[in-house]
C-alpha positions as CSV (number, residue, x, y, z in Angstrom):
1,X,-16.8,-11.8,-8.3
2,X,-16.8,-9.8,-5.1
3,X,-15.7,-6.2,-5.0
4,X,-12.3,-4.9,-5.7
5,X,-11.1,-2.2,-3.2
6,X,-8.1,0.1,-3.0
7,X,-7.1,2.5,-0.3
8,X,-7.1,6.2,-1.3
9,X,-3.4,6.5,-0.5
10,X,-2.6,3.6,-2.9
11,X,-4.8,5.0,-5.7
12,X,-3.1,8.4,-5.1
13,X,0.3,6.8,-5.4
14,X,-0.6,5.3,-8.9
15,X,-1.9,8.7,-10.0
16,X,1.3,10.4,-8.7
17,X,3.5,8.0,-10.7
18,X,1.4,8.8,-13.8
19,X,1.6,12.5,-13.2
20,X,5.3,12.5,-12.7
21,X,5.9,10.4,-15.9
22,X,3.8,12.8,-17.9
23,X,5.3,15.9,-16.4
24,X,8.9,14.8,-16.8
25,X,8.7,12.7,-20.0
26,X,5.3,13.2,-21.6
27,X,5.0,9.4,-21.3
28,X,2.8,6.6,-20.0
29,X,4.1,4.5,-17.1
30,X,3.2,1.1,-15.7
31,X,3.7,-0.9,-12.6
32,X,2.5,-3.7,-10.4
33,X,0.5,-4.2,-7.2
34,X,-0.8,-7.1,-5.2
35,X,-4.4,-8.0,-4.8
36,X,-5.2,-9.8,-1.5
37,X,-8.5,-11.7,-1.1
38,X,-10.5,-10.5,1.9
39,X,-14.0,-11.4,3.2
40,X,-15.4,-8.5,1.1
41,X,-13.6,-9.3,-2.1
42,X,-10.1,-8.2,-3.1
43,X,-8.0,-5.2,-2.0
44,X,-5.1,-3.7,-4.0
45,X,-1.9,-3.1,-2.0
46,X,1.6,-2.0,-2.5
47,X,1.5,-0.3,-6.0
48,X,5.1,0.2,-7.3
49,X,6.9,0.9,-10.5
50,X,9.8,-1.2,-11.8
51,X,12.6,-0.4,-14.2
52,X,10.9,0.1,-17.6
53,X,11.1,1.8,-21.0
54,X,8.4,4.5,-21.4
55,X,7.0,6.5,-24.3
56,X,4.0,8.6,-25.1
57,X,2.0,5.5,-26.0
58,X,3.5,2.6,-24.2
59,X,5.6,1.2,-21.3
60,X,7.5,-2.0,-21.2
61,X,8.5,-3.4,-17.8
62,X,12.0,-4.9,-17.6
63,X,11.7,-8.7,-17.5
64,X,14.5,-9.1,-14.8
65,X,13.0,-6.5,-12.6
66,X,9.6,-8.2,-13.0
67,X,11.0,-11.6,-12.1
68,X,12.6,-10.1,-9.0
69,X,9.3,-8.4,-8.1
70,X,7.3,-11.7,-8.4
71,X,9.8,-13.4,-6.1
72,X,10.0,-10.6,-3.5
73,X,6.3,-10.0,-3.3
74,X,5.4,-13.7,-3.5
75,X,7.5,-14.2,-0.4
76,X,6.0,-11.2,1.3
77,X,2.4,-12.3,0.8
78,X,2.9,-16.1,0.9
79,X,0.5,-16.5,3.8
80,X,-2.3,-14.7,1.9
81,X,-4.5,-15.7,-1.0
82,X,-3.1,-13.1,-3.5
83,X,-2.7,-12.4,-7.2
84,X,-0.8,-9.7,-9.0
85,X,-2.2,-6.6,-10.6
86,X,-0.7,-4.9,-13.6
87,X,-1.5,-1.2,-13.9
88,X,-0.8,1.3,-16.6
89,X,-1.4,5.0,-17.2
90,X,-2.9,6.7,-20.3
91,X,-1.8,10.2,-19.1
92,X,-4.2,12.7,-20.9
93,X,-6.1,10.1,-23.0
94,X,-9.2,8.3,-21.8
95,X,-9.1,5.3,-19.6
96,X,-9.8,2.4,-21.9
97,X,-8.4,-1.0,-23.0
98,X,-6.0,-0.4,-25.8
99,X,-4.7,-3.2,-28.0
100,X,-1.4,-2.9,-26.1
101,X,-3.2,-3.2,-22.8
102,X,-5.1,-6.3,-23.9
103,X,-1.9,-7.9,-25.0
104,X,-0.4,-7.2,-21.6
105,X,-3.4,-8.7,-19.9
106,X,-3.1,-11.9,-22.0
107,X,0.4,-12.4,-20.6
108,X,-1.3,-13.6,-17.4
109,X,-3.1,-16.5,-19.2
110,X,-1.0,-19.1,-17.5
111,X,-2.6,-18.3,-14.2
112,X,-6.2,-18.8,-12.9
113,X,-7.1,-15.2,-12.1
114,X,-5.5,-11.8,-12.8
115,X,-6.3,-8.1,-12.4
116,X,-5.5,-5.1,-14.6
117,X,-6.0,-1.4,-14.1
118,X,-5.7,1.6,-16.5
119,X,-5.8,5.1,-15.1
120,X,-5.4,8.6,-16.5
121,X,-4.5,12.0,-15.0
122,X,-8.2,12.9,-14.6
123,X,-8.3,10.0,-12.1
124,X,-10.6,8.0,-14.4
125,X,-9.9,4.3,-14.6
126,X,-11.0,0.9,-16.0
127,X,-10.5,-2.1,-13.8
128,X,-10.6,-5.7,-15.2
129,X,-10.7,-9.1,-13.5
130,X,-9.7,-11.9,-15.8
131,X,-10.6,-15.5,-15.0
132,X,-8.4,-17.9,-17.1
133,X,-9.4,-21.3,-15.8
134,X,-11.5,-23.3,-16.4
135,X,-13.0,-21.0,-19.0
136,X,-11.5,-17.7,-20.1
137,X,-13.7,-14.7,-19.0
138,X,-13.1,-11.0,-18.5
139,X,-15.2,-8.6,-16.5
140,X,-14.7,-4.9,-16.1
141,X,-15.6,-4.0,-12.5
142,X,-16.0,-0.9,-10.3
143,X,-13.1,-0.1,-8.1
144,X,-14.1,1.0,-4.6
145,X,-11.7,3.6,-3.4
146,X,-11.7,3.7,0.4
147,X,-10.0,6.1,2.8
148,X,-9.2,3.9,5.7
149,X,-7.3,6.5,7.7
150,X,-10.2,8.9,7.6
151,X,-12.7,6.1,8.2
152,X,-10.9,4.9,11.3
153,X,-10.5,8.4,12.6
154,X,-14.2,9.2,12.1
155,X,-15.3,5.9,13.6
156,X,-13.2,6.6,16.7
157,X,-14.5,10.2,17.0
158,X,-18.1,9.2,16.6
159,X,-17.8,6.5,19.2
160,X,-16.0,8.9,21.6
161,X,-18.4,11.8,21.2
162,X,-21.8,10.3,20.4
163,X,-24.5,8.5,22.4
164,X,-27.6,7.0,21.0
165,X,-30.7,8.7,22.4
166,X,-32.6,6.5,24.9
167,X,-36.3,6.5,25.3
168,X,-38.1,5.4,28.5
169,X,-41.9,4.9,28.8
170,X,-43.2,6.4,32.1
171,X,-46.9,5.8,32.5
172,X,-48.4,6.8,29.2
173,X,-45.7,9.4,28.3
174,X,-42.6,8.9,26.3
175,X,-39.6,10.6,27.8
176,X,-36.3,11.1,25.9
177,X,-33.2,10.8,28.0
């Protein structure tokens, strides 16, 4: 399994949902995102929340809202190799796979590959890739959080302002230009 990435802004959005649900309701919250296959692995995009029932220890996504989500995002990403990611917050608790989380992950058994993420308000997480076919297998993986806006800006700035030192041999002396 190649790496799983998420842009900083998308990870921050998930944490913001979790913080808001905790601040306003002292509850967990969950949502969905899309994982798109890239040459470097998979990247998580478009985290959202759907209509749901939340409590201090659980969240249940509305089945109609979820069906509409699958249709809308399936059409949006139809030209990509994509899978869905289910994410869930544990607010002030640790980031771990609870029995409820494992049950939610098992709901993706009919597919070939799925992704799941649990976060908490300390920005800790557990990330799981589940392969369902031909043999069921689950692997917790490291999530690489990337800041593409900063990276692109820095790359541009370095290219604009920096030149590699050149060395020229003149006779037997090395001269740096």
